[in-house]
VEXGUGU-398370 format. One record per residue (C-alpha): x, y, z. Coordinates in steps of 0.001 Angstrom, whole numbers, plus 500000, padded with zeros to 6 digits. Each point is the difference from the previous one (the first is absolute). Layout:
residues N
XYZ;...
//
This chain:
residues 86
499798488771494802;501844501499502976;502619497294499633;500504500833496338;500259503704500790;502573499222502665;502216498320497406;499789502794497422;502389502891500625;498276503361500059;500434503532501265;497988502021502484;497892501564497259;496326500062500869;498839498620496654;501808496740500751;497681499359502945;496871500037497795;499878496185499573;499458499798503754;496503501385499457;499049496506498805;500536498590503503;496918501313501899;496935497783499838;497404502475501270;499105503574499161;500921501189503468;503477498487499835;500466501442496513;499025503457501260;502372499672502961;502877498929497777;499280502787497519;499985502531502834;503270498615501334;501584500333496564;498935503635499827;501314500536503522;503344498438499045;500205502310496992;499219503104502046;502336499075502852;502905499171497728;499443503229498056;499677502239503065;502784498519502118;502508499866497181;500713503132498054;497475500298497137;502606500512497288;502306497208501162;498967496990497910;503181498120500880;499289500427503698;496459498746499535;501321496887498274;502644499413502675;497977500487503180;496381499876498813;499969496207500161;499604500123503787;496598501675499699;498891497599497281;501060497021502084;498204501141503137;496886501479498406;499431497741496967;501931496726499958;499498498991503643;496218500619499906;499855497892496808;501885497239501754;497541500231502887;497074499793497553;501454496869498416;500761498309503317;496642500870501585;497807499132497040;497236497536500866;500781496424499100;497818498521497299;498329496715500925;501215497010497991;497769499058497104;498562496510499948;
//
C-alpha cells in the first residue's frame, strides 16, 4: 500500500494520509500513529499561519513526512515475519 501511495500524486492535506491508518497491526501502533497524525496537524497549523492554506500545502508536507509517513515505513519494515505455511 505504501508503494501505491508513493506513485499517486497528492498534496500535503491531512485527509490524504488517512489510508496510512491501515498499516498498523496492533492497537498500540495504531494509537501511536493516530497521535502522530494529530501532532502533525497541530504542528503544521501552529507553525504556519492559521489562515494561510497555501502555505500549509507548500511546507506542511515536511511535518507529514517526518511524523506520519516515516513511522509508517518503519512499521512496515519492522513488522514480524509470518512463518511459511506448509
